[in-house]
N, C-alpha and C positions, 0 to 999 in steps of 0.2 A: 417507403415510397419519399424520403426524404432523398433515397441516392435518387430515384426517379426525375421527382420537382428540379432537382440539382443538375441535371442532364438535360432538360426541357429552359432551365433560366439560361441554359448555358448554347444550346441548338437555335432557340428564335430568342425575337426579342421583344420587348413589351409591343409594339405596335401588332409585330406580327400574332401573340398571344393573342390580343382581342380585337384583332379580324377575322382570321383566316385560319390558321392556324389552331386546329386540336386537339389537346392530349386525350384519350381513348384507350382507357385499362378495362378490359375485359376482369370480371367478378364474377363467378361460377360459387353461386352456393352450395350447391352440392358436393364438392369439394373440402368446403370446411364444416368439421367435425360439429363444431354450437350450432350451425344452420341447418342441418340433415334432417330431413323429414323420411320416417318410412312405413310402410303399413306396416311391418312386423315389430313397428316399438320402439320400448326404448331400449333394450338390446345393440339395433343395428343404427340408433338414429339417436339424438336432440325431443324430436316430439314424436308422435303416434301422428298419421295424417289426419286418422277419424277426428279428431279432436281436435274442436277449432279454437278453443281457449290456449293449449301449447303450442296449435299453429301460429296463430294470431304474436304470443308472447315473443317467440321465436322469431318471423321476419321482423318484428320491431328492434327486436336486439339487433338480427343481423344487417340491417338497414342502414345503421349509425355507418356504419366502413364509410359512406358516400362521406359524410359531413369531416371524418377524419380524411379522405380525400380533397376534400375543398380547404380546409385549415392549414393544410401540407402544402398545399399550391401555392396557396396565398403568401404563406408565410417566405416561403422560398421566392417566389416569382414577381410579389405583391399582387394585388386587387386586380380582376378584369380578366385573365385566362380563362378561354373557353375552353370546356371538361365535358368530357362526354362517358358512359361506363354503360356497357352491356352486360347486361344476365344472355346469355346468349343460350342457352339451353333449359326447358321447361320443367327440367329433372328437381328433385330434390331429396337424390341421392344418386353417390357415384356409379353403384353399383346398380344396372335396372329392373332387378328383380325384387330389390326390396323400396325403390322407387313408389311414392303415392301416384293411384292412380286412380281416384274419386274426382268426380268431376266438382266437385268444392276446393278441392286445392287450385286447379288450375287457375 
């Protein structure tokens, strides 16, 4: 992330970063082992889809990366940069046959 933030600092001015330029980094939880949920449980993932406590704990832990993203860019570029991060997949696992498919996970 530091390399990306350093590139962003060199590619944009402080005014551009606060006015119109947006650094958009996609982060796919389905590919991150500690964030994966699977309907067939812990053998394939970090949490079992139907167990809401496990799912809640994993999602809280995995969403902390956004804070790291913000802190890293602030340290490198100064405060005020506009950031975006999208989880473009609703999947909980990179192998679709293991991904959660219950309504409560959505």
